[in-house]
Structure formats: structure tokens, C-alpha cells
C-alpha positions as a printed Julia matrix, in Angstrom:
400×3 Matrix{Float64}:
  20.27   -3.88   11.81
  17.66   -2.21    9.36
  14.04   -3.65    9.67
  13.37   -2.58    6.0
  11.38   -4.81    3.59
  13.9    -3.56    1.05
  16.92   -4.55    2.92
  16.96   -7.98    1.19
  18.23   -7.51   -2.23
  15.81   -7.19   -5.09
  12.75   -5.36   -3.51
  11.23   -2.05   -3.61
   7.96   -0.75   -1.86
   5.57    2.05   -1.96
   2.37    3.43   -0.2
  -0.04    5.89   -0.95
  -3.37    7.59    0.18
  -5.85    6.28   -2.18
  -9.05    7.42   -0.44
 -10.26    3.79    0.61
  -9.86    4.78    4.13
 -12.43    7.45    5.4
  -9.68    8.92    7.54
  -7.8     9.86    4.32
  -4.59    7.91    5.7
  -2.21    5.78    3.91
  -4.13    2.88    2.59
  -2.64    1.08   -0.45
   0.89   -0.42   -0.74
   3.11   -2.35   -3.3
   5.78   -4.63   -2.92
   7.71   -5.43   -6.15
  10.67   -7.67   -6.9
  13.11   -7.04   -9.78
  13.44  -10.71  -10.15
  10.85  -13.49  -10.17
  10.7   -14.87   -6.6
   9.97  -18.2    -5.03
   6.82  -17.65   -3.14
   4.92  -19.15   -0.15
   1.91  -18.42    1.77
  -0.32  -19.5     4.6
  -3.78  -18.38    4.78
  -7.13  -18.25    6.89
  -8.77  -21.37    8.05
 -12.03  -19.63    7.93
 -14.47  -21.09    5.67
 -15.57  -17.89    4.51
 -12.75  -16.1     2.91
 -12.19  -12.83    0.71
 -12.04  -13.19   -2.75
  -8.57  -11.74   -2.45
  -7.51  -14.94   -0.63
  -9.03  -17.18   -3.27
  -7.26  -15.38   -5.92
  -3.87  -15.28   -4.18
  -4.03  -19.02   -3.34
  -4.67  -19.63   -7.06
  -1.56  -17.46   -7.98
   0.68  -18.75   -5.42
   0.08  -22.21   -6.31
   2.83  -22.14   -8.99
   5.47  -21.34   -6.24
   6.43  -17.99   -7.91
   5.51  -14.27   -7.62
   6.97  -10.86   -8.43
   4.43   -8.29   -6.68
   2.09   -8.02   -3.73
  -0.85   -5.49   -3.67
  -2.45   -4.57   -0.44
  -5.08   -2.29    0.82
  -6.62   -1.48    4.11
 -10.03    0.03    4.96
 -11.97   -2.49    2.93
 -11.6    -6.16    3.19
 -13.32   -7.0    -0.27
 -15.04   -9.95    1.82
 -18.37  -11.62    1.3
 -18.4    -9.58   -2.1
 -19.2   -12.46   -4.44
 -18.22  -12.89   -8.17
 -17.87   -8.94   -8.13
 -15.44   -9.05   -5.41
 -13.31  -11.73   -7.27
 -13.4    -9.62  -10.41
 -12.26   -6.68   -8.67
  -9.3    -8.5    -7.06
  -8.63   -9.89  -10.59
  -8.76   -6.48  -12.14
  -6.33   -5.19   -9.61
  -3.99   -8.06  -10.2
  -4.17   -7.39  -13.97
  -3.36   -3.72  -13.49
  -0.49   -4.16  -11.17
   0.86   -6.82  -13.68
   0.58   -4.38  -16.55
   2.54   -1.56  -14.92
   5.17   -3.91  -13.74
   5.24   -5.96  -17.28
   4.72   -9.25  -15.7
   2.25  -11.86  -15.82
  -1.11  -11.52  -13.85
  -0.36  -14.82  -12.08
   2.76  -13.33  -10.55
   0.91  -10.73   -8.65
  -0.61  -11.54   -5.16
  -3.42   -9.58   -3.69
  -4.52   -8.78   -0.08
  -7.24   -6.55    1.34
  -8.08   -5.87    4.97
 -10.81   -3.67    6.67
 -14.54   -3.66    6.86
 -16.33   -6.75    5.54
 -19.15   -6.71    3.11
 -18.15   -3.55    1.01
 -17.15   -3.41   -2.72
 -13.79   -2.08   -3.53
 -13.98    1.44   -5.07
 -12.17    0.46   -8.12
 -11.53    3.87   -9.55
  -9.7     4.76   -6.18
  -7.9     1.48   -6.27
  -6.57    1.68   -9.88
  -5.46    5.28   -9.41
  -3.86    4.43   -6.3
  -1.89    1.45   -7.7
  -0.77    4.03  -10.56
   0.53    6.3    -7.89
   2.04    3.71   -5.73
   3.76    2.18   -8.78
   5.42    5.63   -9.58
   6.75    6.02   -6.09
   8.48    2.58   -5.78
  11.74    2.99   -3.88
  14.04    1.16   -1.53
  14.18    4.03    1.17
  13.38    3.95    4.72
  10.49    6.3     4.16
   9.0     4.12    1.61
   9.07    1.03    4.09
   7.73    3.2     6.86
   4.81    4.29    4.74
   3.99    0.73    3.74
   4.05   -0.42    7.4
   1.32    2.42    8.18
  -0.59    1.87    4.87
  -1.54   -1.66    6.0
  -2.98   -0.84    9.54
  -6.64   -0.64   10.43
  -7.3    -0.51   14.16
  -3.66   -0.88   15.13
  -1.99    1.56   17.04
   1.58    0.8    16.09
   3.49   -0.6    13.06
   4.96   -4.16   13.48
   8.38   -5.09   11.95
  11.22   -7.57   12.36
  14.34   -8.65   10.67
  17.27  -10.96   11.0
  20.62  -11.55    9.36
  21.95  -14.94    8.9
  24.97  -16.59    7.27
  24.33  -19.18    4.48
  27.42  -20.7     2.94
  29.66  -17.52    3.75
  27.08  -15.17    2.43
  24.72  -12.55    4.28
  21.15  -13.52    4.05
  18.36  -11.09    5.27
  14.79  -12.12    6.31
  12.53   -9.0     6.83
   8.92   -8.83    7.78
   6.12   -6.52    8.75
   2.45   -7.31    9.57
  -0.82   -5.77   10.75
  -3.39   -6.97   13.16
  -5.08   -5.92   16.32
  -8.52   -7.3    16.5
 -10.3   -10.43   15.18
  -7.47  -12.34   16.17
  -7.59  -15.92   17.12
  -5.17  -18.88   16.58
  -5.15  -20.67   13.49
  -4.85  -18.36   11.83
  -4.34  -15.1    13.84
  -6.26  -12.22   12.04
  -3.5   -10.68   10.24
  -1.72   -9.66    7.01
   2.06  -10.42    7.09
   4.58   -9.79    4.35
   8.09  -11.29    4.51
  10.93  -10.71    2.0
  14.46  -12.43    1.86
  17.26  -12.61   -0.55
  17.75  -16.37    0.36
  18.2   -18.76   -2.61
  15.89  -21.5    -1.72
  13.53  -24.03   -3.32
   9.67  -23.25   -3.18
   8.95  -26.51   -1.26
  11.45  -25.79    1.4
  10.33  -22.06    1.46
   6.64  -23.31    2.01
   7.74  -25.77    4.71
   9.76  -23.11    6.59
   7.04  -20.63    6.42
   4.25  -22.94    7.35
   6.28  -24.32   10.35
   7.3   -20.82   11.61
   3.66  -19.61   11.33
   2.27  -22.6    13.02
   4.36  -22.05   16.18
   4.17  -18.21   16.25
   1.62  -16.39   14.54
  -0.9   -18.99   14.9
  -0.44  -18.82   18.69
  -1.9   -15.41   19.06
  -5.28  -14.73   20.5
  -6.88  -11.35   21.21
 -10.66  -12.27   21.02
 -10.9   -15.75   19.63
 -12.59  -14.55   16.35
 -10.83  -15.49   13.17
 -11.07  -13.2    10.15
 -11.8   -13.81    6.38
  -8.7   -12.46    4.96
  -5.7   -13.78    7.03
  -2.65  -14.14    4.94
   1.08  -14.52    5.35
   2.94  -14.0     2.22
   6.84  -14.52    1.71
   8.77  -13.77   -1.22
  12.53  -15.11   -1.75
  14.46  -13.3    -4.6
  17.49  -15.59   -4.38
  19.83  -12.63   -4.87
  22.08  -13.42   -1.86
  24.24  -15.49   -4.26
  24.71  -18.62   -2.17
  24.34  -22.14   -3.25
  20.61  -22.95   -3.44
  18.92  -24.6    -0.53
  17.22  -27.67   -1.55
  17.9   -30.39    1.24
  15.71  -30.17    4.17
  18.45  -32.02    6.37
  21.12  -29.46    5.54
  22.49  -27.06    8.17
  21.68  -24.21    5.69
  18.09  -24.95    5.66
  18.0   -25.22    9.7
  19.6   -21.82    9.73
  17.05  -20.44    7.21
  14.05  -22.05    8.99
  15.37  -20.57   12.35
  15.69  -17.03   10.91
  12.06  -17.26    9.62
  10.81  -18.44   12.9
  12.49  -15.7    14.72
  11.01  -12.94   12.54
   7.59  -14.67   12.78
   7.77  -14.98   16.62
   8.86  -11.16   16.85
   6.01  -10.26   14.84
   3.47  -12.52   16.77
   4.55  -10.82   19.95
   3.91   -7.37   18.63
   0.56   -8.58   17.39
  -0.57   -9.5    20.9
   0.85   -6.46   22.56
  -1.15   -4.19   20.15
  -4.33   -6.13   20.53
  -7.42   -3.73   20.59
  -7.54   -1.98   23.96
  -4.42   -3.87   25.32
  -2.35   -2.69   27.94
  -0.1    -5.81   28.48
   0.99   -9.0    26.51
   0.78  -12.33   28.31
   2.55  -15.61   27.15
   0.08  -18.34   28.61
   1.96  -21.58   28.74
   0.58  -25.2    29.63
   3.13  -27.96   30.56
   2.68  -31.35   32.14
  -0.11  -32.43   29.51
  -0.86  -36.14   28.68
  -1.24  -35.19   24.89
  -0.52  -32.2    22.62
  -4.1   -31.84   22.15
  -4.64  -31.65   25.64
  -2.04  -28.82   26.03
  -3.63  -26.94   23.05
  -7.13  -27.16   24.78
  -6.08  -26.09   28.01
  -4.19  -23.05   26.78
  -7.17  -22.21   24.63
  -9.71  -22.41   27.43
  -7.47  -19.83   29.55
  -6.73  -17.26   26.9
 -10.46  -17.64   25.4
 -11.82  -16.79   28.73
 -12.99  -13.07   29.1
 -13.15  -13.4    32.9
  -9.37  -14.34   32.89
  -8.35  -11.66   30.58
 -10.5    -9.06   32.69
  -8.56  -10.04   35.71
  -5.42   -9.57   33.48
  -6.58   -6.03   32.78
  -7.05   -5.36   36.49
  -3.76   -6.66   37.3
  -5.86   -9.16   39.67
  -3.94  -12.5    40.4
  -7.14  -14.3    40.47
  -5.59  -17.75   39.7
  -9.0   -19.24   40.42
 -10.33  -18.08   37.19
  -7.25  -19.83   35.55
  -7.46  -23.15   37.37
 -11.24  -23.23   36.74
 -10.83  -22.67   33.07
  -8.53  -25.92   33.06
 -11.14  -27.69   34.78
 -13.86  -27.01   32.09
 -11.42  -27.57   29.23
 -12.08  -31.42   29.45
  -8.32  -32.23   29.38
  -6.71  -34.94   31.52
  -4.97  -33.49   34.7
  -3.8   -34.84   38.07
  -5.7   -32.55   40.61
  -3.06  -33.32   43.32
  -0.36  -32.16   40.94
  -2.07  -29.19   39.26
   0.05  -25.85   39.77
  -0.13  -22.4    38.41
   2.36  -19.48   38.24
   1.83  -15.79   37.57
   4.84  -13.75   36.78
   6.85  -16.71   37.93
   5.29  -16.42   41.37
   3.8   -19.58   42.45
   0.01  -19.04   43.33
  -1.33  -22.51   43.29
   0.78  -25.61   43.93
  -0.11  -29.29   43.87
  -3.79  -28.65   43.95
  -3.79  -26.13   46.86
  -3.45  -22.28   47.3
   0.02  -21.22   47.73
   1.3   -18.27   49.96
   2.3   -15.26   47.76
   1.95  -11.35   48.22
  -0.94  -10.23   46.26
   0.07   -6.63   46.25
   3.7    -7.3    44.99
   2.28   -9.68   42.23
  -0.2    -7.21   41.08
   2.38   -4.79   40.62
   4.42   -7.19   38.49
   1.13   -7.78   36.41
   0.97   -4.12   35.44
   4.15   -4.57   33.49
   3.78   -4.38   29.59
   4.89   -8.16   29.28
   4.46  -11.06   31.43
   3.92  -14.87   31.86
   1.15  -17.37   32.99
   2.45  -20.8    33.59
   0.15  -23.95   34.24
   1.28  -27.45   34.8
  -1.24  -30.35   34.64
   0.83  -32.81   36.2
  -0.34  -35.54   33.7
   2.56  -35.83   31.26
   5.14  -34.3    29.11
   3.33  -32.26   26.34
   3.16  -28.54   26.27
   1.82  -25.62   24.24
   1.31  -21.9    24.63
  -0.45  -18.77   23.29
   0.25  -15.12   23.15
  -2.75  -13.02   24.38
  -3.51   -9.72   26.0
  -5.74   -8.25   28.45
  -9.48   -7.67   27.81
 -10.09   -3.81   28.59
 -13.07   -1.41   28.34
 -11.48    0.24   25.58
 -11.81   -3.09   23.56
 -15.47   -2.93   23.83
 -15.63    0.89   22.86
 -13.16    0.15   19.73
 -15.51   -2.79   18.4
 -18.81   -0.85   19.24
 -17.9     1.97   17.18
 -15.8     0.09   14.46
 -18.48    0.27   11.52
 -20.24    3.23   12.34
């Protein structure tokens, strides 16, 4: 099925070249609904956030929205009162064009931190984008490219579900490649749906989905200042409103959001800066959930481990030792590790495996690492990628 943000009923999108990006590429986008939507958002846990995040949190508190503005190339972060006023002025301008309340406009920015928005370019870009709003595949494609920074590819996902005999579409796009760490992953995500669902349940479904997908991505253990996932529900699918958390309709909807977010999360990890492969690292057999989380984080946060991933080197010693310093409970005589489903360490001892054959498997675009702590029944995972020379090059040259 189509991945378009405009496949759910009621939405149009546009993107333009406003001149915010020095490259001259597409850099400003709009999503506009023809009706007032129930709205939900999940935001950065960084204590330093962009004024765009502060303003959007304030606006989305009502549970409703009609439009989303986004620009790339400038994060409008660490810009103080002027940055907030610029974000507010942008929301007011979008609202005036759409003939809606300023509070119904959500604002996102991404890019370089510490620079003021070029407001002349922003406002002219908003005018041009508003005049190009459409439901076409081209409009959607342009939007997915306009939000990118160091990303190499666009990221999109969509599902179709049946609610009370009516087709409901959930479509999402996101950007993110570097400054990505769990809680939240450093990214901007936008999800549209025509589901008719109450705001409290929309919030719950989105928060739950993000927690178990997007918040499980780590590229470089560096959380950003602008992370936002925003969701608009137009309610135009014409089914009975979902208001009960115990209903089968809500469960279907929540699963649909999870599927979209999980697909986006995997695409984020696969497009990590300089990445050549995406790896799912899982920990099982933990005594507590927190132990499982800490063990996973110790593994994916280790530059040594992820350099080995880049070299397709089945160096399980780096993985096991990361567990050892994570300060979690494990049973040494039961500790085990698999790479690409090959057992490399079992019950506290090296296992027999073919290094050459395993290295070949590790050169694939997607594979898994599994560690069992042998101490309980709790588990956790992260999506990550390898750490390459290109990552250093990208980030050494980013600002200049």
C-alpha cells in the first residue's frame, strides 16, 4: 500500500527550498489537515530543548491541532527568548494562512544548534509551501526529503487496519541519522491517521509505541535538543470513536501505531551516520527490567563493540566484557552470547564456531546479537549500527 502521509483522509503536505539549508535543497515543509485533529506528541528528555519544543508542548497540551511546520538546516536551539519568539511568529504566520488558531499549529526544527532562524526566508518559505499544499505522491516525497539533515535516505512506513468494518490508515515519516540515543532517539517523526480516537487514548498509544521502538535506537549515545514525534488523527475514517482502552478496536489501533514506529526505528538505525549495517542487540535472562536495559545499553554504547561490528569481527569478548562492567546481576556459569544466531559463548565458556563464516554473515545489512544473563526472565533490546570511519568524518566536518 501507499506510504503517503496524505493517504489517511484529510491531510495535505508541501515542501519547498527556502534557503535555510546552505546546500539549497528542500528544507521547509507543512502538514495541514482540513479538519481539527486530535493530537499527541512525545518529546526529547534532554533538559536543554529548542524553543520549538517548548512552544509545541504548550500548543499540543489542548489535545488538538490542525497543522505542523518543520524546517531542516537550523535547529533554532539554545537561542533564548528570540528563538521562542521566532517559533511563535512562524506558528502565527502558518495559522493566518490556514485561517486557524495559532495554538493549533505545531512547530519543529532540526539542524545546527545555536543559530537564529533566518525569519525572512522562513516566512517566505511558509507562503510558498502553503500555496503548494497537495495530496500527491510528489508532495509527500518532497516533504520526506525536506526534513533530512545528514540522513542519506528518506524514512517512511504505513499500515492499513480494519476498525468496525472501516479501513483506517496510519502513515509516518521521520528523519534522523546522528545524535541518536535512547530516550528519545534524536529524530523528528510525523504520523497521520484518519482514525477516530479520543486524545487520551491517542496519547497512550503513541507513547507506548515510541517507548518500545523509537526510544530503542542508539547511533551515538547522544540525545538531541529537538526530538519530537507528532501525531494527528483526523477522525475521517467514519467508524465509531475509540474511547475504551480495553476494546479490541483500541488494541488494533495501538498495534498499528507500533508497527509504523518500529519500521521507522529500524530505518533510523540502518541510516545511522556512516553505518554499513543495522544490528538488533537483545538481552534476555535478566533479573530485573532495569538490569536488561543497562546491559543492552552497555553493549550498544561501547565504541569498541561497534567498531568490531564495522569490521565484521565476531569479537564476542568485547560484548561479554561490556556486560561485565554494566554492574547488572548475571550468572557467570550461564552467561551466553549469539551473533547472527551462531553461538559464540555458552555457559561462561568459548563456543566452537567458524569465524570466517560468521564474519560473512556480519557483512549483511541487518543481523542480531543475543546475550542471555542466566539470572531471570526479564529482557530488553536496542537497535543500533556499526561505528565507521565515515561517522568521524561526517561529524568532524558537520558545522564547518
